[in-house]
C-alpha positions as CSV (number, residue, x, y, z in Angstrom):
1,M,12.3,-60.1,-3.1
2,T,12.4,-63.7,-1.8
3,Y,9.4,-65.6,-2.5
4,A,8.3,-65.2,1.6
5,E,8.9,-61.3,1.2
6,A,6.7,-61.4,-2.0
7,L,4.0,-63.2,-0.3
8,R,4.2,-60.8,3.0
9,Y,3.9,-57.7,0.8
10,L,1.0,-59.2,-0.9
11,Y,-1.0,-60.1,2.4
12,S,0.1,-56.6,3.7
13,M,-2.8,-55.4,1.5
14,T,-6.5,-55.5,2.3
15,D,-7.6,-59.2,1.9
16,Y,-11.4,-59.5,1.5
17,E,-11.0,-63.2,1.7
18,K,-9.9,-63.1,5.3
19,Q,-12.2,-60.7,6.7
20,P,-16.0,-60.7,7.4
21,A,-18.4,-59.8,4.4
22,I,-18.0,-56.8,2.6
23,S,-20.6,-54.9,0.8
24,Y,-20.5,-55.6,-3.2
25,T,-20.2,-52.0,-4.1
26,M,-17.8,-50.2,-6.0
27,A,-16.5,-48.5,-2.8
28,Y,-14.8,-51.7,-2.1
29,Y,-14.6,-53.5,-5.6
30,N,-13.7,-50.8,-7.8
31,L,-12.1,-52.1,-11.1
32,D,-10.8,-48.8,-12.0
33,R,-8.1,-49.3,-9.5
34,L,-6.6,-52.5,-11.3
35,R,-7.4,-50.7,-14.5
36,R,-5.2,-48.1,-13.6
37,L,-2.5,-50.7,-12.2
38,L,-2.8,-52.5,-15.6
39,E,-2.1,-49.5,-17.4
40,L,1.0,-48.7,-15.7
41,L,2.3,-52.3,-16.6
42,G,1.5,-51.8,-20.3
43,R,-2.0,-53.9,-20.3
44,P,-0.5,-57.3,-19.8
45,Q,-4.3,-58.7,-20.3
46,D,-4.4,-57.6,-23.9
47,R,-1.5,-59.9,-24.8
48,F,-3.5,-63.3,-24.4
49,R,-7.1,-64.4,-25.0
50,A,-9.2,-65.2,-22.1
51,V,-12.4,-67.0,-20.9
52,Q,-14.2,-66.1,-17.9
53,V,-15.9,-68.5,-15.6
54,A,-18.4,-67.1,-13.2
55,G,-21.0,-69.0,-11.1
56,T,-21.9,-70.3,-7.5
57,K,-21.1,-74.1,-7.9
58,G,-18.5,-76.0,-10.2
59,K,-16.9,-73.1,-11.6
60,G,-13.3,-74.3,-10.3
61,S,-13.7,-77.8,-11.9
62,T,-15.3,-76.5,-14.9
63,A,-12.2,-74.0,-15.4
64,A,-9.9,-76.5,-14.6
65,M,-11.4,-79.3,-17.1
66,L,-11.5,-76.6,-19.7
67,A,-7.9,-75.3,-19.2
68,A,-6.5,-79.2,-19.2
69,I,-8.7,-79.5,-22.6
70,L,-6.9,-76.5,-24.1
71,S,-3.4,-77.8,-22.9
72,A,-4.1,-81.0,-24.4
73,A,-4.9,-79.3,-27.7
74,G,-1.1,-78.0,-27.7
75,L,-2.1,-74.5,-26.5
76,R,0.1,-72.7,-23.8
77,A,-3.1,-72.5,-21.4
78,G,-3.3,-70.6,-18.4
79,L,-5.3,-70.9,-15.3
80,Y,-6.3,-68.5,-12.7
81,T,-8.2,-69.7,-9.6
82,S,-9.0,-68.8,-6.1
83,P,-8.8,-69.9,-3.4
84,H,-5.8,-72.0,-2.9
85,L,-5.4,-75.4,-0.9
86,H,-1.9,-75.2,0.3
87,T,0.0,-72.8,-1.7
88,F,-0.9,-69.4,-3.5
89,R,1.1,-70.7,-6.5
90,E,-1.7,-72.8,-7.1
91,R,-3.9,-69.9,-8.3
92,I,-1.5,-69.3,-11.1
93,R,-0.7,-72.3,-13.8
94,L,0.6,-72.8,-17.2
95,G,-0.4,-76.3,-18.2
96,D,0.2,-78.6,-15.3
97,N,2.7,-76.3,-13.7
98,L,2.1,-73.8,-10.9
99,I,4.3,-70.3,-11.1
100,T,7.5,-70.9,-9.6
101,E,8.6,-69.2,-6.5
102,D,11.1,-67.5,-8.2
103,E,8.7,-66.3,-10.8
104,F,6.2,-65.0,-8.2
105,A,8.9,-63.2,-6.7
106,R,10.5,-61.7,-9.8
107,L,7.0,-60.5,-10.7
108,M,6.2,-59.3,-7.3
109,T,9.2,-57.2,-7.4
110,H,8.3,-55.6,-10.8
111,L,4.9,-54.9,-9.7
112,M,5.7,-53.1,-6.3
113,P,6.5,-49.9,-7.7
114,A,3.6,-49.6,-10.1
115,V,1.5,-50.7,-7.0
116,E,3.0,-47.9,-4.7
117,A,2.4,-45.5,-7.7
118,C,-1.2,-46.5,-8.0
119,N,-1.8,-46.4,-4.3
120,E,-0.7,-42.8,-4.1
121,E,-2.9,-41.8,-6.8
122,L,-5.6,-43.3,-5.2
123,A,-5.5,-41.6,-2.0
124,G,-7.2,-43.8,0.7
125,H,-8.5,-46.3,-1.4
126,P,-5.2,-48.7,-2.1
127,L,-5.5,-52.2,-4.1
128,T,-6.4,-55.2,-2.5
129,T,-4.5,-58.6,-2.4
130,F,-6.9,-60.1,-5.1
131,E,-6.5,-57.2,-7.1
132,V,-2.6,-57.2,-7.1
133,A,-2.6,-61.1,-7.2
134,T,-4.6,-60.7,-10.8
135,A,-2.2,-58.3,-12.1
136,L,0.5,-60.5,-11.3
137,A,-1.3,-63.4,-12.8
138,F,-1.9,-61.3,-15.9
139,L,1.9,-60.2,-16.2
140,Y,2.6,-63.8,-15.9
141,F,0.4,-65.2,-18.4
142,A,1.8,-62.4,-20.8
143,Q,5.5,-62.9,-20.4
144,V,5.0,-66.8,-20.8
145,G,3.4,-66.4,-24.0
146,A,-0.1,-68.2,-22.9
147,D,-2.3,-68.6,-25.9
148,M,-5.6,-68.5,-23.9
149,T,-6.3,-68.4,-20.1
150,V,-9.0,-69.7,-18.2
151,L,-10.2,-66.9,-15.4
152,E,-12.2,-68.1,-12.5
153,A,-14.2,-65.1,-10.9
154,G,-13.4,-64.8,-7.3
155,I,-16.8,-63.5,-6.1
156,G,-19.8,-62.5,-8.1
157,G,-18.5,-61.2,-11.2
158,E,-19.4,-57.5,-12.3
159,L,-17.0,-56.0,-10.0
160,D,-14.7,-58.9,-9.9
161,A,-11.1,-58.3,-10.7
162,T,-11.0,-60.7,-13.7
163,N,-13.7,-58.5,-15.2
164,V,-11.1,-56.4,-16.6
165,V,-10.4,-58.5,-19.4
166,D,-12.2,-58.8,-22.7
167,P,-13.0,-62.5,-22.9
168,V,-13.6,-64.4,-26.2
169,L,-16.1,-66.4,-24.1
170,S,-17.9,-66.4,-20.9
171,I,-19.1,-69.4,-18.9
172,L,-21.7,-69.2,-15.9
173,T,-22.0,-72.5,-13.9
174,P,-24.9,-73.1,-11.8
175,I,-26.1,-70.4,-9.7
176,S,-27.1,-70.8,-5.9
177,L,-27.7,-69.0,-2.7
178,D,-24.1,-68.3,-1.2
179,H,-22.3,-65.3,0.2
180,V,-25.9,-63.8,0.7
181,T,-24.6,-60.8,2.8
182,V,-22.3,-59.7,0.0
183,L,-24.4,-60.9,-3.1
184,G,-27.8,-60.6,-2.2
185,D,-30.4,-62.8,-0.4
186,T,-32.4,-64.0,-3.8
187,L,-30.8,-66.0,-6.7
188,A,-31.9,-63.2,-9.1
189,A,-29.7,-60.7,-7.2
190,I,-26.8,-62.9,-7.1
191,A,-27.5,-63.8,-10.7
192,Q,-27.4,-60.1,-11.6
193,K,-24.1,-59.6,-10.2
194,K,-22.4,-62.6,-12.0
195,A,-24.0,-61.6,-15.3
196,G,-21.6,-58.8,-15.2
197,I,-19.2,-61.0,-17.1
198,I,-21.4,-61.3,-20.2
199,K,-20.1,-59.0,-22.6
200,P,-21.5,-57.3,-25.5
201,G,-21.1,-59.7,-28.6
202,V,-19.3,-62.3,-26.9
203,P,-20.7,-65.9,-26.8
204,A,-22.0,-67.2,-23.4
205,V,-22.1,-70.8,-22.3
206,I,-24.8,-71.4,-19.3
207,A,-25.0,-74.1,-17.4
208,P,-28.5,-75.3,-16.0
209,Q,-29.9,-72.8,-13.6
210,P,-32.7,-72.2,-11.3
211,A,-35.4,-70.4,-13.6
212,E,-35.0,-67.2,-11.3
213,A,-31.4,-67.0,-12.3
214,L,-31.7,-68.1,-15.8
215,A,-34.2,-65.5,-16.5
216,V,-31.6,-62.8,-15.4
217,L,-29.0,-64.6,-17.5
218,A,-30.6,-64.8,-20.5
219,R,-32.1,-61.5,-20.2
220,A,-28.3,-60.3,-19.9
221,C,-27.4,-62.2,-23.0
222,Q,-30.4,-60.8,-25.1
223,E,-29.7,-57.1,-24.0
224,R,-25.8,-57.5,-25.0
225,N,-26.3,-59.3,-28.2
226,A,-24.2,-62.2,-26.4
227,P,-24.8,-65.5,-28.6
228,L,-26.3,-67.9,-25.9
229,T,-25.5,-71.8,-25.6
230,L,-27.5,-73.5,-22.6
231,V,-26.1,-76.8,-21.3
232,G,-28.8,-79.0,-20.6
233,Q,-30.9,-78.1,-23.8
234,D,-28.1,-77.3,-26.4
235,W,-25.7,-79.6,-25.0
236,T,-26.8,-82.9,-22.8
237,W,-24.9,-85.6,-21.1
238,T,-25.8,-89.0,-20.1
239,R,-23.6,-90.8,-17.1
240,R,-22.4,-94.3,-17.6
241,E,-20.8,-95.1,-14.7
242,T,-19.8,-93.4,-11.5
243,T,-17.2,-94.6,-9.1
244,P,-14.5,-93.5,-6.8
245,A,-12.0,-93.5,-9.7
246,G,-14.0,-90.9,-11.5
247,L,-17.0,-90.6,-14.2
248,R,-17.5,-91.9,-17.4
249,L,-20.2,-90.4,-19.7
250,D,-21.4,-89.5,-23.2
251,I,-21.9,-85.8,-24.1
252,S,-23.8,-84.7,-27.0
253,G,-24.2,-81.3,-28.8
254,P,-25.4,-79.8,-32.0
255,G,-24.5,-82.4,-34.6
256,V,-21.9,-84.2,-32.4
257,T,-21.7,-87.0,-29.7
258,Y,-18.5,-87.6,-27.7
259,A,-19.2,-90.9,-26.2
260,D,-17.5,-92.8,-23.4
261,L,-15.7,-89.9,-22.1
262,H,-13.7,-90.4,-18.7
263,T,-12.6,-88.0,-16.1
264,P,-11.1,-88.9,-12.8
265,L,-13.3,-86.4,-10.9
266,S,-16.0,-88.2,-9.5
267,G,-19.6,-87.7,-8.6
268,A,-22.9,-87.1,-10.8
269,F,-22.5,-83.3,-10.3
270,Q,-19.1,-83.4,-12.3
271,A,-21.0,-84.5,-15.4
272,L,-22.5,-81.1,-15.7
273,N,-19.2,-79.4,-15.3
274,A,-17.6,-81.7,-18.0
275,T,-20.5,-80.9,-20.3
276,T,-20.2,-77.4,-19.7
277,A,-16.6,-77.5,-20.4
278,V,-16.7,-79.6,-23.4
279,A,-19.4,-77.0,-24.7
280,A,-17.0,-74.2,-24.1
281,A,-14.1,-76.3,-25.8
282,T,-16.1,-77.1,-29.1
283,H,-17.1,-73.4,-29.3
284,L,-13.3,-72.6,-29.0
285,G,-12.8,-75.3,-32.2
286,I,-11.1,-77.9,-30.1
287,D,-11.2,-81.2,-31.7
288,E,-12.5,-84.4,-30.2
289,P,-9.0,-86.0,-29.3
290,A,-7.9,-83.3,-27.2
291,I,-11.3,-82.8,-25.4
292,R,-11.1,-87.0,-24.6
293,A,-7.3,-86.5,-23.4
294,G,-8.1,-83.3,-21.4
295,L,-11.0,-84.6,-19.7
296,A,-9.3,-87.7,-18.5
297,R,-6.0,-86.1,-17.1
298,V,-7.7,-83.1,-15.2
299,Q,-6.8,-82.8,-11.6
300,W,-8.6,-80.8,-9.1
301,P,-8.2,-81.8,-5.5
302,A,-10.5,-81.4,-2.8
303,R,-13.6,-82.3,-4.7
304,L,-14.9,-85.8,-3.5
305,E,-11.2,-86.4,-3.6
306,V,-10.2,-89.9,-2.1
307,L,-7.3,-89.9,0.4
308,A,-7.4,-93.3,1.8
309,R,-9.2,-96.7,1.5
310,R,-10.4,-99.1,4.0
311,P,-11.9,-96.9,5.5
312,W,-12.6,-94.6,2.9
313,V,-11.3,-91.2,3.6
314,V,-12.6,-88.4,1.4
315,A,-12.3,-84.4,1.1
316,D,-14.7,-82.4,-0.2
317,G,-14.9,-78.3,-0.2
318,A,-19.1,-78.1,-0.3
319,H,-19.5,-74.8,1.7
320,N,-23.3,-74.3,0.8
321,G,-26.5,-76.1,1.2
322,D,-26.9,-77.0,-2.5
323,S,-23.4,-78.4,-2.8
324,A,-23.6,-80.3,0.5
325,H,-26.9,-81.9,-0.8
326,K,-24.7,-83.0,-3.9
327,L,-21.9,-84.3,-1.6
328,A,-24.5,-86.3,0.5
329,A,-25.9,-87.8,-3.0
330,A,-22.4,-88.8,-4.2
331,L,-21.1,-90.5,-1.0
332,T,-23.9,-92.7,-0.8
333,E,-24.2,-93.6,-4.4
334,V,-20.0,-93.7,-5.5
335,F,-18.9,-95.0,-2.2
336,R,-21.9,-97.2,-0.5
337,P,-20.3,-97.0,3.2
338,R,-21.7,-98.8,5.9
339,Q,-21.9,-95.7,7.7
340,I,-20.5,-92.3,7.7
341,I,-18.4,-90.1,10.2
342,L,-18.7,-86.4,9.3
343,V,-15.6,-84.0,10.2
344,L,-17.4,-80.5,9.5
345,G,-15.7,-77.0,9.7
346,L,-17.4,-74.0,8.1
347,S,-16.3,-70.4,7.4
348,Q,-18.1,-67.4,8.7
349,G,-20.9,-66.3,6.4
350,H,-22.0,-69.6,4.7
351,N,-25.2,-71.0,5.3
352,L,-24.9,-73.4,8.4
353,D,-28.5,-74.7,8.4
354,D,-28.7,-75.8,4.9
355,I,-25.4,-77.6,4.9
356,L,-26.6,-79.3,8.3
357,A,-30.2,-80.1,6.7
358,A,-28.1,-82.0,3.9
359,L,-25.4,-83.9,5.7
360,L,-26.6,-84.4,9.5
361,P,-29.0,-87.4,8.2
362,L,-26.4,-89.2,6.7
363,A,-23.9,-89.1,9.8
364,A,-23.5,-91.7,12.1
365,H,-20.7,-89.8,14.0
366,I,-20.2,-85.9,13.8
367,V,-16.9,-84.3,14.6
368,V,-16.8,-80.2,14.3
369,T,-13.5,-78.9,14.0
370,R,-12.1,-75.4,13.0
371,S,-9.6,-74.8,10.3
372,Q,-6.7,-72.3,10.9
373,H,-8.3,-69.9,8.4
374,P,-9.1,-66.5,10.2
375,R,-12.9,-66.5,8.9
376,A,-13.3,-70.1,10.2
377,M,-16.3,-70.6,12.3
378,T,-15.7,-71.5,16.0
379,V,-16.5,-75.0,17.3
380,E,-18.9,-73.7,19.8
381,T,-21.1,-72.3,17.2
382,L,-21.1,-75.4,15.2
383,Q,-21.6,-77.8,18.1
384,A,-24.6,-75.8,19.3
385,A,-26.2,-76.1,15.8
386,V,-25.8,-79.8,15.8
387,T,-27.1,-80.0,19.2
388,G,-30.0,-77.7,18.1
389,R,-31.2,-80.3,15.3
390,G,-31.1,-83.1,17.9
391,S,-27.8,-84.6,17.0
392,T,-24.6,-84.9,19.0
393,A,-21.2,-83.6,17.8
394,V,-17.7,-83.8,19.6
395,A,-15.3,-80.8,18.9
396,V,-11.9,-81.6,18.0
397,V,-9.3,-79.0,17.0
398,P,-7.1,-79.1,14.8
399,V,-8.3,-80.4,11.8
400,A,-5.7,-83.1,11.8
401,Q,-6.7,-84.2,15.0
402,A,-10.2,-84.2,14.3
403,M,-9.5,-86.5,11.2
404,A,-7.4,-88.9,13.6
405,H,-10.3,-89.1,15.9
406,A,-12.7,-89.7,13.1
407,H,-10.5,-92.5,11.5
408,N,-10.3,-94.1,14.9
409,L,-14.1,-94.4,15.0
410,A,-14.4,-96.0,11.3
411,S,-14.3,-99.8,10.3
412,A,-13.0,-100.8,7.0
413,D,-16.5,-100.5,5.4
414,D,-17.1,-97.0,6.7
415,L,-16.5,-93.6,5.2
416,V,-14.8,-90.3,7.0
417,C,-15.6,-87.0,5.2
418,A,-14.1,-83.9,6.0
419,T,-16.2,-81.0,4.2
420,G,-17.8,-77.6,5.1
421,S,-14.9,-75.5,3.4
422,L,-12.0,-75.7,1.3
423,F,-9.9,-74.9,4.1
424,V,-10.9,-78.0,6.3
425,A,-10.4,-80.2,3.1
426,A,-6.9,-78.7,2.6
427,E,-6.0,-79.6,6.1
428,A,-7.2,-83.0,5.8
429,R,-5.3,-83.4,2.6
430,T,-2.2,-82.5,4.6
431,A,-3.1,-85.1,7.5
432,F,-3.2,-87.7,5.2
433,G,-0.1,-86.7,2.8
434,A,-2.1,-86.2,-0.5
435,P,-0.3,-85.0,-3.5
436,G,0.5,-81.4,-3.4
437,S,-0.1,-81.1,0.2
438,D,3.4,-80.5,1.1
439,L,3.9,-77.4,-0.7
440,Q,3.2,-75.2,2.2
441,D,4.0,-71.6,1.7
442,P,6.9,-70.0,3.8
443,L,4.7,-68.0,6.1
């Protein structure tokens, strides 16, 4: 296979990322399918140590920070995340390097006979895109000799494909209402699904949670005899400075304080993610120099990412109400613009009302747009929702033209923010030639 052929084969399978909400039940998310495939491949997931990360907000940033720290400690650290911004290869990394096109194609060629054999056994319940991608990632990490991998759950936790591993540590980032048609419409219901990554006897690091969610997670730890570390209680942080160039903070845990740490990821919300990553790294035995170096070099695009200055142009993947409120606070605190021009596009299934409630009060001008993703919300829906809240919006498609329109509205002291989904943020990055945005897949 060539890389393009490997991608076409992968995308020929059922891809829940591109479909409307699918019920989070074993009829659709059945780990036995992936376990069978991995058996046929020789159980590659047993050949590396794994850390699992689930949650609603900050799981990608936390996973990226922890992987950078592990790499700085000299470990061959793998990172598996989703979705991607520009190329599927972003999802599978070793250290600072994406899986190459040749490696991806070679592994998919190796996988295909096992996938076809497994699908024949499954009789009408074939493997999904995410399941096969997860198997490919595990094969890659096993073959390159990864010492430890950081695995971000795709959705939920209990039935997520990453949950076939036996981790050495589980991490739960903050839980909020998101994917409610899939995971449930209460914090307790969502937390119950995500608590599935907590394993018997395996330590868990849990970020600050709403009381309703924390009660579920704490009970799961108690029932499974999983030692519990609470960020916000056992580990705390103090912010020193938050600027467009990043964040400086002090982090303290049992018997230790790391003073004046720096990360290029900006925004007050990244302090919580950094503290969670540091708590996890310390539990894994990583020393202060590696923690300091890893945080300082982490890169995680489309999270309050500066694409241009004068005017500021920022891309952020906030896609639920809680994330949008944190983004709104960060835009005013970090950049202090004269006015904000909002470029907004969402995916179907996310709570439009909550996002608009957070962001519309800040916006002097609103440009609604639509990404190229199949689940992108129509500009007509967005425009009507903005109008219903007493504001006005102009609709401009595609995202690149929306960004150009917004940029033309801005003076040197203003800020243009592209947000509402990672897919909009990705297309905004491409429009401004951000690093990595040229790595487009050949499809």
